[in-house]
C-alpha positions, 0 to 999 in steps of 0.5 A: 320057633313061635310059641302057640298060646297052649304052650303059653298056658302050660308054662306061665303059673295063673295067680288068683286075686281078689283085687288089682290096682293098675296105673298106666302113666306117661306124657300127655301125648301117649294116650293113657287115658285112652288105653285105661278107658279100654282096659276099664270097659274091657274090665267092665265087660267081663263082670269085675266092680271097678273104679277108676281115677283118670289124672292128667294136666290142664295144659293141652300139651305141657313140654314132652318128657316133662313132670307137668306133662305127665299123665296116668289113668288108675283102675281098681277091680275087684271079684266083690263091691268096691268104693274107691279107685284104689290108694297105691298101683299094684302094677305101674306101668311108666312109659317114660322117666317123667311118668316114673318119676312122678308116680313110682313113690306110690308103688309099694315094695314088691309091686310091678314096674313095667317100663319103656325103655326106648325113652330112657335116654340121657336127654329125657332123664336129664328132663326131670333130674335124674343123675343116672339112669334108674334101670341101671343102678339100684333104685328100683331094686324093691320092684319087680321091674320089666324093662320092655322096649315098647317102641321099637317093638310096636315099630317092629310089628308095624314095619310092613304097614307102610305107616311112618315111623311116627304114627307106627310109634304113636301105637305103643299104647295099644301094645301096653294094653295088649300086654297087660290084657294078657297078664290079667286075662282081660277080653279083647273083642270089644277094643278091636271093635272100639278101634275100627270105630274110633279110625273108621275114616282111616282103616290103616291106622285102626288095623295098625292099632289093632296089630300093636295090641296083638303084639302086646299080647304075643309078647307077654305069651312068648318072652320069659320075663312074665313067669305069672299071669293073674286072674280076678273073677267077675264080681257077684253084682246084682242081677241086671243090666250094667254098663261102664259109666262116668259121672259126667255121663250118668249126670247127662243120662239123669237129665234125660230121664228128668225130661221123662219123669217130668214131661218137660222138654230140656234145656241145657245153657252151657259155656264149655268149662272143665270139667263140666263140658262132657254133659254138654257134649253128652246131652248134645247127642239126644235130640231124640229125647227133646232134649235142646243144647245151647252152646253159649258165648260166656257163663251169664248167657248159658244160665240166662238161657236156662232161666228163659227156657224154665220161664217158657215152660221147659226144664232149664239146666246149666252146667259150670264149674267154680269160676263159672259159678261165680259168674252165673251167681246173679242170674240164680239169685234172679231165679230165686226171685222168679221162683222158677225151676232151674238145675245149676250143675257145679262140677267142683275143681280145684281154686280159687280162680282158675286154680286146678281145672283138672283136679278135684276139690269140694271147696264150693259148698258155701259158695252154694250156700250163700254166694249171692246177694240178699237172702237167696236160699237155693237146695243143695243136692251132691251125689256120691259116686259116678253112678249116684250122679244119675239119681241125683240129677233126677233129685234135683229135677223133683225139687225144682219143679215141686218147689218152683226153685233153682237147685244146685247140683255139686258134683266134682272132677273126681265123679265126672270122670271116674267110672264105675259099673252102673245097673241100667234102671227100668223107665218106668219104674221111675217116679214121675213128677208133676209140673202142674202148670196154671191153666185157669185164674185162682185170684181168691177175691173172684175177680178173674185175675191171675196171681203169680205168687199165690202160694201151694198150701203144701210146697208154698210152690207158686204156679207156674203159667206158661207164657202166652196161655189166654187169661194168665198174663202176668209180669215178673222181674228181678224187682220185690213182688207183692205177695200173692199179686206179683206186682212191684212192691216196695213195701217193708212188711211185704218184702219181710214176709216174701224173704221168710216164705222163700226161706221156708220153701226151701227149709220145708223141702221134705228129704228122707232121713239121715241113715247111718251105717252102724252094725253093732250099734255101739260106735262112739265115733261118726264119720259124716261125709258129703259128695265123692267123699263117700267111697274113701270113707266107706273103704276106710270103715271097712278096714277099721272094722275087720281090725275089731273096732266099731265106727259109724258112717253116714253121708248126706246127699241133701246139703240144704235143707239137712235131713230132719234127724241130723241133729239127733244123729250128731248128738248121738255120737262122743266123736264126729268127724268130718273129712271134707277135700275144702278146709272145713266148710260143711263142719262150719255149717253143722256147728253153727246150726247144731252147736255141736264140736264135729272135728274137721280133717281136710285135703285140698290135695286136688286128689281124692282121700285115700282109704289107708289115710282115712283107716289111720285117721280113725284109728287115732279118733278111736285111740283118743275116745278109749283114753278119754273114756278110761279117764273119765 
């Protein structure tokens, strides 16, 4: 007899939890990213706060069943505000032996392990170096193991659909999604709607995937293996309209909104590169908002087209990752000399060279600061979370347009692909930015000429004249300009003056003071971060404070120029600690600029810091400070 949902509720204990971390792991062809994304979408719709960490191979299709081919998606959701995708999964769904071997070390004792037994064949076990089947020895005894023949059950559920065995088996990820959705009381209407839209041209596949999803849900209800389900209540988020958003999507929306705040058409010149390509894909959907996208034949032509668009009166944007930034450097230097607004988005990834295309890193900071010939300073902005990419894009546009300069926006892979709930802003509340195009001759000598390098007294920005404007004809180029008039000049004194003016313009950009989170005001340790380290640093600080210790946290959005009060802040703490996903690039700049003995903690694994890792680090520094104070 088939159990009814009411029967299932009667026999299944419901345990309420504050937070849960789930990791889906399988072969790169098993659809783990789609599975995780769908679970995330339903979790967002339910109202939990959440954070995600997709992790997938760079190869389009690594050999099936091998460790290099493992793809995973981790989701952390809670009934309160969270900052990271979680350190260790509470639940690991392993679709094959490779997924188990690559991820089981992260599962804490007592964690739930759901295994697709159909893939645990002798051949697949041998591929990843298992001498014996871990499901049959005692190697997994510290976990709560649930063995589920997902492929067999999925094909059984789809037996009457007429699908081929291959197509039916592919739906096993939806079976897994259905099972987990039952375990955690996730809604399912959105998933069914999504599948029907995704497979609109193949309704048979849509209904088969929905049937597999329902089969997984029903399996959870009827099997005796799962005696407990879990409930995580919605988080008390501020009132507003929310949606799940990734960093790349948020950044794209920020650029669209920047077109609105500046009144400028947005032009994206870009060459596809992981992990920045999704910005090109997203912006290409928004032609109705006066956005033009150009997929160039290479990185150099992409940035050249963006700079040309800026010359023509548009907001020129180009997107790339580390290797592409190297190729764009000469044109970014040209933009510095031309003093035109342009946004250069660098979604950082592991390097050098091709490096780790699908992993994350923060190792392009020094390149952004100094990676051009000559004295060519550019402002640098870095978002701290996926949703914050929207605001960072608006800030980059404000600086670029107001100060007539290229701006480097440093995102990274974990922000780009990670997601979180995002409160949709009211576009009418965004601060407008007047591009202030030149409309008439401005020569101070009364000759009626137009001087393209005559500067604004407050911003030092030069006038921006749209080509073709009558009476404002002018020439620009890469050769040094005469101050004011803009004609080519080889005069040594003029070059010295122009170099200093361009530097002073960037140094004079108005940025907010650095805000320090020091609840008790008595911390001796300041942890300073930038970019995507915000979440792990904040989570680590929360844990340390919960233990009764004091630790201060501050985070930099503006890396050039730095906040005016940064030197004062650094000097007010006994120890300054800077965790970075590089070998200490920000620390190098801080030590040189402020002569402070900032301490560096680095990670270049291609993965974000863990909160537990930083918690232990903070405690070790607090202990050192305590010992030093006693000896003093």
